[in-house]
FIKOLZA-1660 file (N, C-alpha, C; in steps of 0.1 Angstrom, whole numbers, plus 5000, padded with zeros to 4 digits):
% residues 262
   i   px   py   pz ch aa at
   1 5136 5070 4954  A  X  N
   1 5130 5065 4966  A  X CA
   1 5117 5058 4963  A  X  C
   2 5115 5047 4969  A  X  N
   2 5102 5039 4968  A  X CA
   2 5096 5037 4982  A  X  C
   3 5084 5040 4984  A  X  N
   3 5077 5037 4997  A  X CA
   3 5071 5023 4996  A  X  C
   4 5076 5015 5005  A  X  N
   4 5071 5001 5005  A  X CA
   4 5065 4998 5019  A  X  C
   5 5053 4993 5019  A  X  N
   5 5046 4990 5031  A  X CA
   5 5044 4975 5034  A  X  C
   6 5048 4970 5046  A  X  N
   6 5044 4957 5050  A  X CA
   6 5029 4958 5055  A  X  C
   7 5020 4954 5046  A  X  N
   7 5006 4957 5048  A  X CA
   7 4999 4944 5053  A  X  C
   8 4987 4946 5060  A  X  N
   8 4979 4934 5063  A  X CA
   8 4974 4928 5050  A  X  C
   9 4975 4914 5051  A  X  N
   9 4970 4907 5039  A  X CA
   9 4955 4905 5040  A  X  C
  10 4948 4912 5031  A  X  N
  10 4933 4912 5032  A  X CA
  10 4927 4899 5028  A  X  C
  11 4935 4890 5022  A  X  N
  11 4930 4877 5018  A  X CA
  11 4930 4867 5030  A  X  C
  12 4936 4871 5041  A  X  N
  12 4937 4863 5053  A  X CA
  12 4932 4869 5066  A  X  C
  13 4921 4876 5065  A  X  N
  13 4915 4882 5076  A  X CA
  13 4910 4872 5086  A  X  C
  14 4913 4874 5099  A  X  N
  14 4909 4865 5110  A  X CA
  14 4900 4873 5120  A  X  C
  15 4891 4866 5126  A  X  N
  15 4882 4872 5136  A  X CA
  15 4882 4865 5149  A  X  C
  16 4879 4872 5159  A  X  N
  16 4877 4867 5173  A  X CA
  16 4863 4862 5175  A  X  C
  17 4860 4855 5186  A  X  N
  17 4846 4850 5188  A  X CA
  17 4836 4860 5188  A  X  C
  18 4839 4873 5193  A  X  N
  18 4829 4883 5193  A  X CA
  18 4827 4891 5180  A  X  C
  19 4834 4886 5169  A  X  N
  19 4833 4892 5156  A  X CA
  19 4842 4903 5153  A  X  C
  20 4851 4907 5163  A  X  N
  20 4860 4918 5160  A  X CA
  20 4872 4912 5152  A  X  C
  21 4879 4921 5145  A  X  N
  21 4891 4916 5137  A  X CA
  21 4902 4913 5146  A  X  C
  22 4908 4901 5143  A  X  N
  22 4920 4897 5151  A  X CA
  22 4933 4901 5143  A  X  C
  23 4937 4914 5145  A  X  N
  23 4948 4920 5137  A  X CA
  23 4961 4912 5139  A  X  C
  24 4963 4907 5151  A  X  N
  24 4975 4900 5154  A  X CA
  24 4977 4887 5147  A  X  C
  25 4965 4881 5142  A  X  N
  25 4966 4869 5135  A  X CA
  25 4966 4870 5120  A  X  C
  26 4966 4883 5115  A  X  N
  26 4966 4885 5101  A  X CA
  26 4981 4888 5097  A  X  C
  27 4986 4880 5088  A  X  N
  27 5000 4882 5084  A  X CA
  27 5002 4894 5075  A  X  C
  28 5014 4899 5075  A  X  N
  28 5018 4911 5066  A  X CA
  28 5024 4906 5053  A  X  C
  29 5023 4914 5043  A  X  N
  29 5030 4911 5031  A  X CA
  29 5032 4925 5024  A  X  C
  30 5041 4925 5014  A  X  N
  30 5044 4937 5007  A  X CA
  30 5031 4941 4999  A  X  C
  31 5027 4954 5002  A  X  N
  31 5015 4958 4995  A  X CA
  31 5015 4957 4980  A  X  C
  32 5005 4952 4974  A  X  N
  32 5005 4948 4960  A  X CA
  32 5009 4959 4951  A  X  C
  33 5004 4971 4952  A  X  N
  33 5006 4981 4943  A  X CA
  33 5020 4987 4945  A  X  C
  34 5026 4985 4956  A  X  N
  34 5040 4989 4959  A  X CA
  34 5049 4981 4949  A  X  C
  35 5045 4969 4946  A  X  N
  35 5053 4961 4936  A  X CA
  35 5054 4968 4923  A  X  C
  36 5043 4974 4919  A  X  N
  36 5043 4982 4906  A  X CA
  36 5053 4994 4908  A  X  C
  37 5053 5000 4920  A  X  N
  37 5062 5012 4922  A  X CA
  37 5077 5007 4921  A  X  C
  38 5080 4996 4926  A  X  N
  38 5094 4991 4926  A  X CA
  38 5097 4988 4911  A  X  C
  39 5088 4981 4904  A  X  N
  39 5091 4978 4890  A  X CA
  39 5094 4991 4882  A  X  C
  40 5086 5001 4884  A  X  N
  40 5088 5014 4877  A  X CA
  40 5101 5020 4881  A  X  C
  41 5104 5019 4894  A  X  N
  41 5117 5025 4899  A  X CA
  41 5129 5018 4891  A  X  C
  42 5128 5005 4889  A  X  N
  42 5138 4998 4882  A  X CA
  42 5139 5003 4867  A  X  C
  43 5128 5006 4861  A  X  N
  43 5128 5011 4848  A  X CA
  43 5135 5024 4847  A  X  C
  44 5131 5033 4857  A  X  N
  44 5137 5046 4857  A  X CA
  44 5152 5045 4860  A  X  C
  45 5156 5036 4869  A  X  N
  45 5170 5034 4872  A  X CA
  45 5178 5030 4860  A  X  C
  46 5172 5022 4851  A  X  N
  46 5179 5018 4839  A  X CA
  46 5182 5030 4830  A  X  C
  47 5173 5041 4831  A  X  N
  47 5175 5052 4823  A  X CA
  47 5184 5062 4829  A  X  C
  48 5183 5064 4842  A  X  N
  48 5191 5075 4849  A  X CA
  48 5204 5070 4855  A  X  C
  49 5205 5056 4856  A  X  N
  49 5217 5050 4862  A  X CA
  49 5218 5055 4877  A  X  C
  50 5207 5056 4884  A  X  N
  50 5207 5061 4898  A  X CA
  50 5207 5049 4907  A  X  C
  51 5203 5052 4920  A  X  N
  51 5202 5043 4930  A  X CA
  51 5188 5043 4936  A  X  C
  52 5183 5031 4940  A  X  N
  52 5170 5030 4945  A  X CA
  52 5170 5028 4960  A  X  C
  53 5165 5037 4968  A  X  N
  53 5163 5035 4982  A  X CA
  53 5148 5031 4985  A  X  C
  54 5146 5025 4996  A  X  N
  54 5132 5022 5000  A  X CA
  54 5130 5026 5014  A  X  C
  55 5118 5032 5017  A  X  N
  55 5114 5035 5031  A  X CA
  55 5102 5027 5035  A  X  C
  56 5102 5020 5046  A  X  N
  56 5091 5013 5051  A  X CA
  56 5088 5017 5065  A  X  C
  57 5075 5021 5067  A  X  N
  57 5070 5025 5080  A  X CA
  57 5061 5014 5085  A  X  C
  58 5065 5007 5096  A  X  N
  58 5057 4996 5101  A  X CA
  58 5045 5001 5109  A  X  C
  59 5033 4998 5105  A  X  N
  59 5021 5004 5111  A  X CA
  59 5013 4993 5118  A  X  C
  60 5017 4980 5117  A  X  N
  60 5010 4970 5124  A  X CA
  60 5020 4962 5133  A  X  C
  61 5016 4959 5145  A  X  N
  61 5025 4953 5154  A  X CA
  61 5018 4942 5163  A  X  C
  62 5023 4939 5174  A  X  N
  62 5036 4944 5179  A  X CA
  62 5048 4939 5170  A  X  C
  63 5058 4948 5169  A  X  N
  63 5069 4945 5160  A  X CA
  63 5076 4933 5163  A  X  C
  64 5077 4929 5176  A  X  N
  64 5084 4917 5180  A  X CA
  64 5078 4905 5174  A  X  C
  65 5065 4905 5172  A  X  N
  65 5058 4893 5167  A  X CA
  65 5057 4894 5151  A  X  C
  66 5060 4906 5146  A  X  N
  66 5058 4908 5132  A  X CA
  66 5072 4907 5124  A  X  C
  67 5082 4904 5132  A  X  N
  67 5096 4905 5126  A  X CA
  67 5098 4897 5113  A  X  C
  68 5093 4885 5113  A  X  N
  68 5094 4876 5102  A  X CA
  68 5087 4882 5090  A  X  C
  69 5074 4886 5091  A  X  N
  69 5067 4892 5080  A  X CA
  69 5073 4905 5075  A  X  C
  70 5078 4913 5084  A  X  N
  70 5084 4926 5080  A  X CA
  70 5096 4923 5072  A  X  C
  71 5104 4914 5077  A  X  N
  71 5117 4911 5070  A  X CA
  71 5114 4905 5056  A  X  C
  72 5104 4897 5055  A  X  N
  72 5101 4891 5041  A  X CA
  72 5096 4902 5032  A  X  C
  73 5088 4911 5036  A  X  N
  73 5084 4922 5028  A  X CA
  73 5095 4931 5023  A  X  C
  74 5104 4934 5032  A  X  N
  74 5116 4942 5029  A  X CA
  74 5125 4935 5019  A  X  C
  75 5127 4922 5022  A  X  N
  75 5136 4913 5014  A  X CA
  75 5130 4913 4999  A  X  C
  76 5117 4912 4998  A  X  N
  76 5111 4912 4985  A  X CA
  76 5114 4924 4977  A  X  C
  77 5113 4936 4984  A  X  N
  77 5117 4948 4977  A  X CA
  77 5131 4948 4973  A  X  C
  78 5140 4944 4982  A  X  N
  78 5155 4943 4978  A  X CA
  78 5157 4934 4967  A  X  C
  79 5150 4922 4967  A  X  N
  79 5152 4913 4956  A  X CA
  79 5147 4918 4943  A  X  C
  80 5137 4927 4943  A  X  N
  80 5131 4933 4931  A  X CA
  80 5139 4944 4926  A  X  C
  81 5150 4948 4932  A  X  N
  81 5158 4959 4927  A  X CA
  81 5162 4970 4936  A  X  C
  82 5156 4971 4948  A  X  N
  82 5159 4982 4957  A  X CA
  82 5174 4980 4961  A  X  C
  83 5182 4990 4962  A  X  N
  83 5196 4989 4965  A  X CA
  83 5199 4991 4980  A  X  C
  84 5190 4998 4987  A  X  N
  84 5192 5001 5001  A  X CA
  84 5179 5003 5008  A  X  C
  85 5176 4996 5019  A  X  N
  85 5163 4997 5026  A  X CA
  85 5164 5004 5040  A  X  C
  86 5155 5012 5043  A  X  N
  86 5154 5018 5056  A  X CA
  86 5140 5015 5062  A  X  C
  87 5140 5009 5074  A  X  N
  87 5127 5005 5080  A  X CA
  87 5126 5011 5094  A  X  C
  88 5114 5018 5096  A  X  N
  88 5111 5024 5109  A  X CA
  88 5102 5014 5116  A  X  C
  89 5107 5008 5127  A  X  N
  89 5100 4999 5135  A  X CA
  89 5099 5005 5149  A  X  C
  90 5086 5008 5153  A  X  N
  90 5085 5013 5166  A  X CA
  90 5070 5012 5170  A  X  C
  91 5068 5005 5181  A  X  N
  91 5054 5002 5186  A  X CA
  91 5046 5015 5189  A  X  C
  92 5053 5026 5191  A  X  N
  92 5046 5038 5194  A  X CA
  92 5039 5044 5182  A  X  C
  93 5042 5038 5170  A  X  N
  93 5035 5043 5158  A  X CA
  93 5023 5033 5155  A  X  C
  94 5020 5024 5163  A  X  N
  94 5011 5013 5160  A  X CA
  94 4998 5015 5167  A  X  C
  95 4986 5014 5161  A  X  N
  95 4984 5014 5146  A  X CA
  95 4987 5027 5140  A  X  C
  96 4993 5028 5129  A  X  N
  96 4997 5040 5122  A  X CA
  96 4985 5047 5115  A  X  C
  97 4987 5060 5112  A  X  N
  97 4978 5067 5104  A  X CA
  97 4985 5075 5093  A  X  C
  98 4978 5081 5084  A  X  N
  98 4985 5087 5073  A  X CA
  98 4994 5099 5076  A  X  C
  99 4989 5107 5086  A  X  N
  99 4997 5119 5091  A  X CA
  99 5010 5114 5097  A  X  C
 100 5009 5105 5105  A  X  N
 100 5022 5100 5112  A  X CA
 100 5031 5093 5102  A  X  C
 101 5026 5085 5093  A  X  N
 101 5034 5078 5083  A  X CA
 101 5041 5088 5074  A  X  C
 102 5034 5098 5069  A  X  N
 102 5040 5108 5060  A  X CA
 102 5051 5116 5068  A  X  C
 103 5048 5119 5080  A  X  N
 103 5058 5126 5088  A  X CA
 103 5071 5118 5091  A  X  C
 104 5068 5105 5093  A  X  N
 104 5080 5096 5095  A  X CA
 104 5088 5095 5083  A  X  C
 105 5082 5094 5071  A  X  N
 105 5089 5092 5058  A  X CA
 105 5098 5105 5056  A  X  C
 106 5093 5117 5059  A  X  N
 106 5100 5129 5057  A  X CA
 106 5112 5130 5067  A  X  C
 107 5110 5125 5079  A  X  N
 107 5121 5126 5089  A  X CA
 107 5131 5116 5086  A  X  C
 108 5128 5104 5080  A  X  N
 108 5138 5094 5077  A  X CA
 108 5147 5100 5065  A  X  C
 109 5141 5107 5056  A  X  N
 109 5149 5113 5045  A  X CA
 109 5159 5123 5051  A  X  C
 110 5154 5131 5060  A  X  N
 110 5163 5141 5066  A  X CA
 110 5174 5134 5074  A  X  C
 111 5171 5124 5082  A  X  N
 111 5181 5117 5090  A  X CA
 111 5192 5111 5081  A  X  C
 112 5189 5105 5070  A  X  N
 112 5198 5099 5061  A  X CA
 112 5204 5108 5050  A  X  C
 113 5199 5120 5051  A  X  N
 113 5203 5131 5041  A  X CA
 113 5201 5126 5027  A  X  C
 114 5190 5120 5024  A  X  N
 114 5186 5115 5011  A  X CA
 114 5177 5126 5004  A  X  C
 115 5181 5130 4992  A  X  N
 115 5173 5139 4985  A  X CA
 115 5170 5133 4971  A  X  C
 116 5160 5125 4971  A  X  N
 116 5157 5117 4958  A  X CA
 116 5151 5126 4947  A  X  C
 117 5154 5123 4935  A  X  N
 117 5149 5130 4923  A  X CA
 117 5134 5126 4922  A  X  C
 118 5131 5114 4925  A  X  N
 118 5117 5109 4924  A  X CA
 118 5114 5101 4936  A  X  C
 119 5102 5103 4942  A  X  N
 119 5097 5094 4952  A  X CA
 119 5084 5087 4947  A  X  C
 120 5085 5074 4946  A  X  N
 120 5074 5066 4940  A  X CA
 120 5067 5059 4951  A  X  C
 121 5054 5057 4949  A  X  N
 121 5045 5049 4958  A  X CA
 121 5034 5043 4950  A  X  C
 122 5028 5033 4956  A  X  N
 122 5015 5028 4950  A  X CA
 122 5004 5038 4952  A  X  C
 123 4994 5038 4944  A  X  N
 123 4983 5048 4945  A  X CA
 123 4976 5046 4959  A  X  C
 124 4977 5035 4965  A  X  N
 124 4971 5032 4978  A  X CA
 124 4977 5019 4983  A  X  C
 125 4976 5016 4996  A  X  N
 125 4980 5004 5002  A  X CA
 125 4968 4994 5003  A  X  C
 126 4970 4981 5003  A  X  N
 126 4959 4972 5002  A  X CA
 126 4952 4970 5015  A  X  C
 127 4957 4975 5026  A  X  N
 127 4950 4974 5039  A  X CA
 127 4942 4987 5042  A  X  C
 128 4948 4999 5040  A  X  N
 128 4942 5011 5043  A  X CA
 128 4934 5018 5032  A  X  C
 129 4941 5017 5020  A  X  N
 129 4936 5022 5007  A  X CA
 129 4931 5037 5008  A  X  C
 130 4938 5045 5016  A  X  N
 130 4934 5059 5017  A  X CA
 130 4939 5067 5005  A  X  C
 131 4951 5063 5000  A  X  N
 131 4957 5070 4989  A  X CA
 131 4963 5084 4994  A  X  C
 132 4965 5086 5007  A  X  N
 132 4969 5099 5012  A  X CA
 132 4984 5101 5014  A  X  C
 133 4991 5090 5017  A  X  N
 133 5005 5092 5022  A  X CA
 133 5014 5099 5012  A  X  C
 134 5014 5094 4999  A  X  N
 134 5023 5101 4989  A  X CA
 134 5020 5116 4988  A  X  C
 135 5008 5119 4988  A  X  N
 135 5004 5133 4987  A  X CA
 135 5008 5141 4999  A  X  C
 136 5007 5136 5011  A  X  N
 136 5011 5142 5023  A  X CA
 136 5026 5144 5023  A  X  C
 137 5034 5134 5018  A  X  N
 137 5048 5135 5018  A  X CA
 137 5052 5146 5009  A  X  C
 138 5046 5147 4997  A  X  N
 138 5048 5158 4987  A  X CA
 138 5046 5172 4994  A  X  C
 139 5035 5173 5001  A  X  N
 139 5031 5186 5007  A  X CA
 139 5041 5190 5018  A  X  C
 140 5046 5180 5026  A  X  N
 140 5056 5183 5036  A  X CA
 140 5069 5187 5030  A  X  C
 141 5073 5181 5019  A  X  N
 141 5085 5184 5012  A  X CA
 141 5084 5196 5003  A  X  C
 142 5072 5201 5000  A  X  N
 142 5070 5212 4991  A  X CA
 142 5073 5208 4976  A  X  C
 143 5070 5195 4973  A  X  N
 143 5073 5190 4959  A  X CA
 143 5061 5189 4951  A  X  C
 144 5062 5189 4938  A  X  N
 144 5051 5186 4929  A  X CA
 144 5046 5172 4932  A  X  C
 145 5033 5169 4930  A  X  N
 145 5027 5156 4932  A  X CA
 145 5019 5152 4920  A  X  C
 146 5022 5140 4915  A  X  N
 146 5015 5134 4904  A  X CA
 146 5009 5121 4909  A  X  C
 147 4995 5121 4909  A  X  N
 147 4988 5109 4914  A  X CA
 147 4983 5100 4902  A  X  C
 148 4980 5088 4905  A  X  N
 148 4974 5079 4896  A  X CA
 148 4981 5078 4882  A  X  C
 149 4994 5077 4883  A  X  N
 149 5002 5077 4870  A  X CA
 149 5002 5063 4865  A  X  C
 150 4998 5062 4852  A  X  N
 150 4998 5049 4845  A  X CA
 150 5009 5048 4835  A  X  C
 151 5016 5059 4833  A  X  N
 151 5028 5059 4824  A  X CA
 151 5037 5070 4828  A  X  C
 152 5050 5067 4829  A  X  N
 152 5060 5078 4832  A  X CA
 152 5071 5078 4822  A  X  C
 153 5074 5090 4817  A  X  N
 153 5086 5091 4808  A  X CA
 153 5095 5102 4814  A  X  C
 154 5108 5099 4813  A  X  N
 154 5118 5108 4818  A  X CA
 154 5125 5115 4806  A  X  C
 155 5125 5128 4806  A  X  N
 155 5131 5136 4796  A  X CA
 155 5140 5146 4802  A  X  C
 156 5153 5143 4804  A  X  N
 156 5162 5152 4811  A  X CA
 156 5158 5153 4825  A  X  C
 157 5156 5166 4829  A  X  N
 157 5151 5168 4843  A  X CA
 157 5136 5169 4844  A  X  C
 158 5129 5165 4834  A  X  N
 158 5115 5166 4834  A  X CA
 158 5108 5152 4834  A  X  C
 159 5096 5152 4840  A  X  N
 159 5088 5140 4840  A  X CA
 159 5075 5143 4833  A  X  C
 160 5072 5134 4823  A  X  N
 160 5059 5134 4816  A  X CA
 160 5051 5122 4820  A  X  C
 161 5039 5124 4826  A  X  N
 161 5032 5113 4831  A  X CA
 161 5017 5113 4826  A  X  C
 162 5012 5101 4824  A  X  N
 162 4998 5100 4820  A  X CA
 162 4990 5096 4833  A  X  C
 163 4980 5104 4837  A  X  N
 163 4972 5101 4849  A  X CA
 163 4959 5095 4845  A  X  C
 164 4956 5084 4852  A  X  N
 164 4943 5077 4849  A  X CA
 164 4932 5083 4858  A  X  C
 165 4923 5090 4852  A  X  N
 165 4913 5097 4860  A  X CA
 165 4899 5090 4857  A  X  C
 166 4899 5077 4853  A  X  N
 166 4888 5069 4851  A  X CA
 166 4880 5073 4838  A  X  C
 167 4875 5085 4838  A  X  N
 167 4867 5090 4826  A  X CA
 167 4876 5095 4815  A  X  C
 168 4888 5099 4818  A  X  N
 168 4897 5103 4808  A  X CA
 168 4912 5102 4813  A  X  C
 169 4921 5104 4804  A  X  N
 169 4935 5104 4807  A  X CA
 169 4941 5118 4806  A  X  C
 170 4948 5122 4817  A  X  N
 170 4954 5135 4817  A  X CA
 170 4969 5134 4816  A  X  C
 171 4975 5142 4807  A  X  N
 171 4990 5142 4805  A  X CA
 171 4996 5154 4812  A  X  C
 172 5005 5152 4822  A  X  N
 172 5011 5163 4829  A  X CA
 172 5026 5163 4828  A  X  C
 173 5032 5174 4831  A  X  N
 173 5046 5175 4831  A  X CA
 173 5051 5182 4844  A  X  C
 174 5062 5177 4849  A  X  N
 174 5068 5183 4861  A  X CA
 174 5083 5182 4861  A  X  C
 175 5089 5191 4867  A  X  N
 175 5104 5190 4869  A  X CA
 175 5107 5182 4881  A  X  C
 176 5119 5176 4881  A  X  N
 176 5123 5169 4893  A  X CA
 176 5129 5179 4903  A  X  C
 177 5128 5175 4916  A  X  N
 177 5123 5163 4922  A  X CA
 177 5107 5164 4923  A  X  C
 178 5101 5152 4923  A  X  N
 178 5087 5151 4924  A  X CA
 178 5083 5138 4931  A  X  C
 179 5070 5138 4936  A  X  N
 179 5064 5126 4942  A  X CA
 179 5054 5121 4932  A  X  C
 180 5054 5107 4930  A  X  N
 180 5044 5101 4920  A  X CA
 180 5038 5089 4927  A  X  C
 181 5025 5088 4926  A  X  N
 181 5019 5075 4930  A  X CA
 181 5014 5068 4917  A  X  C
 182 5016 5055 4916  A  X  N
 182 5013 5048 4904  A  X CA
 182 5001 5038 4906  A  X  C
 183 4995 5035 4894  A  X  N
 183 4984 5025 4894  A  X CA
 183 4989 5011 4891  A  X  C
 184 4981 5002 4892  A  X  N
 184 4984 4988 4888  A  X CA
 184 4987 4987 4873  A  X  C
 185 4981 4995 4865  A  X  N
 185 4982 4994 4851  A  X CA
 185 4995 4999 4845  A  X  C
 186 5004 5005 4853  A  X  N
 186 5016 5011 4848  A  X CA
 186 5026 5001 4843  A  X  C
 187 5025 4989 4849  A  X  N
 187 5034 4978 4845  A  X CA
 187 5030 4965 4850  A  X  C
 188 5037 4954 4847  A  X  N
 188 5035 4941 4852  A  X CA
 188 5047 4937 4860  A  X  C
 189 5047 4937 4873  A  X  N
 189 5058 4934 4881  A  X CA
 189 5064 4920 4878  A  X  C
 190 5077 4920 4877  A  X  N
 190 5083 4907 4874  A  X CA
 190 5088 4900 4887  A  X  C
 191 5087 4887 4888  A  X  N
 191 5092 4880 4899  A  X CA
 191 5108 4881 4900  A  X  C
 192 5114 4882 4911  A  X  N
 192 5128 4882 4912  A  X CA
 192 5135 4869 4908  A  X  C
 193 5147 4870 4902  A  X  N
 193 5154 4857 4899  A  X CA
 193 5160 4852 4911  A  X  C
 194 5165 4839 4911  A  X  N
 194 5171 4833 4922  A  X CA
 194 5184 4841 4926  A  X  C
 195 5191 4846 4917  A  X  N
 195 5203 4854 4920  A  X CA
 195 5199 4867 4927  A  X  C
 196 5189 4873 4923  A  X  N
 196 5184 4885 4929  A  X CA
 196 5179 4882 4944  A  X  C
 197 5173 4871 4946  A  X  N
 197 5169 4867 4959  A  X CA
 197 5181 4865 4968  A  X  C
 198 5191 4859 4963  A  X  N
 198 5203 4856 4971  A  X CA
 198 5210 4869 4974  A  X  C
 199 5211 4878 4965  A  X  N
 199 5218 4890 4966  A  X CA
 199 5211 4900 4976  A  X  C
 200 5198 4898 4977  A  X  N
 200 5190 4907 4986  A  X CA
 200 5195 4908 5000  A  X  C
 201 5199 4897 5006  A  X  N
 201 5203 4896 5020  A  X CA
 201 5217 4904 5022  A  X  C
 202 5224 4906 5011  A  X  N
 202 5237 4913 5012  A  X CA
 202 5236 4928 5011  A  X  C
 203 5224 4933 5007  A  X  N
 203 5222 4947 5005  A  X CA
 203 5220 4954 5019  A  X  C
 204 5224 4967 5020  A  X  N
 204 5222 4975 5032  A  X CA
 204 5208 4976 5037  A  X  C
 205 5206 4974 5050  A  X  N
 205 5193 4975 5056  A  X CA
 205 5195 4983 5069  A  X  C
 206 5187 4993 5071  A  X  N
 206 5188 5001 5083  A  X CA
 206 5175 5001 5091  A  X  C
 207 5176 4997 5104  A  X  N
 207 5164 4997 5113  A  X CA
 207 5165 5010 5122  A  X  C
 208 5154 5018 5122  A  X  N
 208 5155 5030 5130  A  X CA
 208 5142 5030 5139  A  X  C
 209 5143 5038 5150  A  X  N
 209 5132 5040 5159  A  X CA
 209 5128 5055 5159  A  X  C
 210 5117 5058 5165  A  X  N
 210 5112 5071 5165  A  X CA
 210 5122 5080 5172  A  X  C
 211 5128 5075 5182  A  X  N
 211 5138 5083 5190  A  X CA
 211 5150 5087 5182  A  X  C
 212 5152 5080 5171  A  X  N
 212 5164 5083 5162  A  X CA
 212 5160 5095 5153  A  X  C
 213 5148 5099 5152  A  X  N
 213 5143 5109 5143  A  X CA
 213 5141 5122 5150  A  X  C
 214 5140 5133 5143  A  X  N
 214 5139 5147 5149  A  X CA
 214 5125 5148 5156  A  X  C
 215 5115 5148 5148  A  X  N
 215 5101 5150 5153  A  X CA
 215 5091 5144 5144  A  X  C
 216 5086 5132 5148  A  X  N
 216 5075 5126 5141  A  X CA
 216 5062 5130 5147  A  X  C
 217 5053 5134 5138  A  X  N
 217 5040 5139 5143  A  X CA
 217 5032 5128 5150  A  X  C
 218 5025 5131 5160  A  X  N
 218 5017 5121 5168  A  X CA
 218 5004 5117 5159  A  X  C
 219 4999 5106 5162  A  X  N
 219 4988 5101 5155  A  X CA
 219 4976 5109 5157  A  X  C
 220 4968 5111 5147  A  X  N
 220 4956 5120 5147  A  X CA
 220 4943 5112 5150  A  X  C
 221 4944 5099 5149  A  X  N
 221 4932 5090 5151  A  X CA
 221 4935 5078 5159  A  X  C
 222 4925 5072 5165  A  X  N
 222 4926 5060 5172  A  X CA
 222 4916 5050 5167  A  X  C
 223 4919 5037 5166  A  X  N
 223 4910 5027 5162  A  X CA
 223 4902 5023 5174  A  X  C
 224 4889 5025 5173  A  X  N
 224 4880 5020 5185  A  X CA
 224 4875 5006 5183  A  X  C
 225 4872 5003 5170  A  X  N
 225 4865 4990 5168  A  X CA
 225 4866 4986 5154  A  X  C
 226 4868 4973 5151  A  X  N
 226 4868 4968 5137  A  X CA
 226 4861 4955 5137  A  X  C
 227 4851 4953 5130  A  X  N
 227 4843 4941 5129  A  X CA
 227 4844 4934 5116  A  X  C
 228 4844 4921 5116  A  X  N
 228 4843 4913 5104  A  X CA
 228 4829 4912 5099  A  X  C
 229 4826 4915 5087  A  X  N
 229 4813 4914 5081  A  X CA
 229 4808 4900 5081  A  X  C
 230 4798 4897 5088  A  X  N
 230 4793 4883 5088  A  X CA
 230 4780 4882 5080  A  X  C
 231 4780 4873 5071  A  X  N
 231 4768 4871 5062  A  X CA
 231 4761 4858 5067  A  X  C
 232 4748 4859 5071  A  X  N
 232 4740 4848 5075  A  X CA
 232 4730 4845 5064  A  X  C
 233 4730 4833 5059  A  X  N
 233 4720 4828 5049  A  X CA
 233 4708 4822 5056  A  X  C
 234 4696 4824 5050  A  X  N
 234 4684 4818 5056  A  X CA
 234 4682 4804 5051  A  X  C
 235 4688 4801 5039  A  X  N
 235 4687 4788 5033  A  X CA
 235 4673 4783 5031  A  X  C
 236 4665 4792 5026  A  X  N
 236 4651 4789 5023  A  X CA
 236 4649 4782 5010  A  X  C
 237 4642 4771 5010  A  X  N
 237 4640 4763 4998  A  X CA
 237 4626 4766 4993  A  X  C
 238 4625 4770 4980  A  X  N
 238 4612 4773 4974  A  X CA
 238 4608 4761 4965  A  X  C
 239 4597 4755 4968  A  X  N
 239 4592 4744 4960  A  X CA
 239 4579 4747 4953  A  X  C
 240 4576 4740 4943  A  X  N
 240 4564 4742 4935  A  X CA
 240 4563 4731 4924  A  X  C
 241 4551 4731 4919  A  X  N
 241 4548 4721 4908  A  X CA
 241 4553 4725 4895  A  X  C
 242 4555 4738 4893  A  X  N
 242 4560 4743 4880  A  X CA
 242 4570 4755 4883  A  X  C
 243 4577 4758 4872  A  X  N
 243 4586 4770 4873  A  X CA
 243 4579 4783 4876  A  X  C
 244 4567 4784 4870  A  X  N
 244 4559 4796 4873  A  X CA
 244 4555 4797 4887  A  X  C
 245 4551 4786 4893  A  X  N
 245 4547 4786 4907  A  X CA
 245 4559 4789 4916  A  X  C
 246 4570 4783 4913  A  X  N
 246 4582 4786 4921  A  X CA
 246 4586 4801 4920  A  X  C
 247 4586 4806 4908  A  X  N
 247 4590 4820 4906  A  X CA
 247 4580 4830 4913  A  X  C
 248 4567 4826 4913  A  X  N
 248 4557 4835 4921  A  X CA
 248 4560 4835 4936  A  X  C
 249 4563 4823 4941  A  X  N
 249 4566 4822 4955  A  X CA
 249 4579 4829 4959  A  X  C
 250 4589 4828 4950  A  X  N
 250 4602 4835 4952  A  X CA
 250 4600 4850 4953  A  X  C
 251 4592 4855 4943  A  X  N
 251 4590 4870 4943  A  X CA
 251 4582 4874 4956  A  X  C
 252 4573 4866 4960  A  X  N
 252 4566 4869 4972  A  X CA
 252 4575 4869 4984  A  X  C
 253 4584 4860 4985  A  X  N
 253 4593 4860 4996  A  X CA
 253 4603 4872 4996  A  X  C
 254 4607 4875 4984  A  X  N
 254 4616 4887 4983  A  X CA
 254 4609 4900 4987  A  X  C
 255 4596 4901 4983  A  X  N
 255 4588 4912 4987  A  X CA
 255 4587 4913 5002  A  X  C
 256 4585 4902 5009  A  X  N
 256 4583 4901 5023  A  X CA
 256 4596 4906 5030  A  X  C
 257 4608 4903 5024  A  X  N
 257 4621 4906 5029  A  X CA
 257 4624 4921 5026  A  X  C
 258 4616 4927 5018  A  X  N
 258 4619 4941 5015  A  X CA
 258 4630 4943 5004  A  X  C
 259 4633 4932 4997  A  X  N
 259 4643 4933 4987  A  X CA
 259 4638 4942 4975  A  X  C
 260 4626 4941 4972  A  X  N
 260 4619 4950 4962  A  X CA
 260 4604 4950 4965  A  X  C
 261 4598 4960 4959  A  X  N
 261 4583 4961 4961  A  X CA
 261 4577 4962 4947  A  X  C
 262 4564 4960 4947  A  X  N
 262 4557 4961 4934  A  X CA
 262 4556 4976 4929  A  X  C
% end
């Protein structure tokens, strides 16, 4: 199982006249690190000869206006090797949070009676970057959780993974089933071939609503405000007869602005 999120594209942030974020104008795309998760799933599939499912929880809406973006993100996952996709589209989950998303993932697994050996996810999504969902899913399922995996090896029913902890690398071992979040360094995602893109539309896709599931936890937080960071430049020109004079004036101006003091 791979968790794939249609995420807000941070490279295309839009704002309203009052400076608040215009979420409706920001397109969705498949979260970047989720591409690494799909690539790793394909590697594991080649070893185990299994099947790759994907679960996507739509957390940005309204879904009626996001349909094209959502479909493109799911299609990309299918083209990259996912065999069957499940998408939860429901405006009652928007905007989503980590508690609700993890609860929804677990309920989708129960509804479709899927018991994966491995659940893969990116270490975080490009819009929220909380890095919580995979760990919450593991906790709800009572499964071992390996985070920040930069290398995964399958040995029978055991997983050996290298965890990137910045200052050092930790090697851990776990039995299946397990939940693993991967880093960007684990692989280099390959673009799908033309044949893979064409075949993607023929693969099974299931759209579900909250009402189709047993009990999805309610959201624990609400977004009150989101502002675009605006940078205003003073455009001050420093002139002088020599470089020393210009440097002295520049230092004086920076001191006046409180950038640094003597």
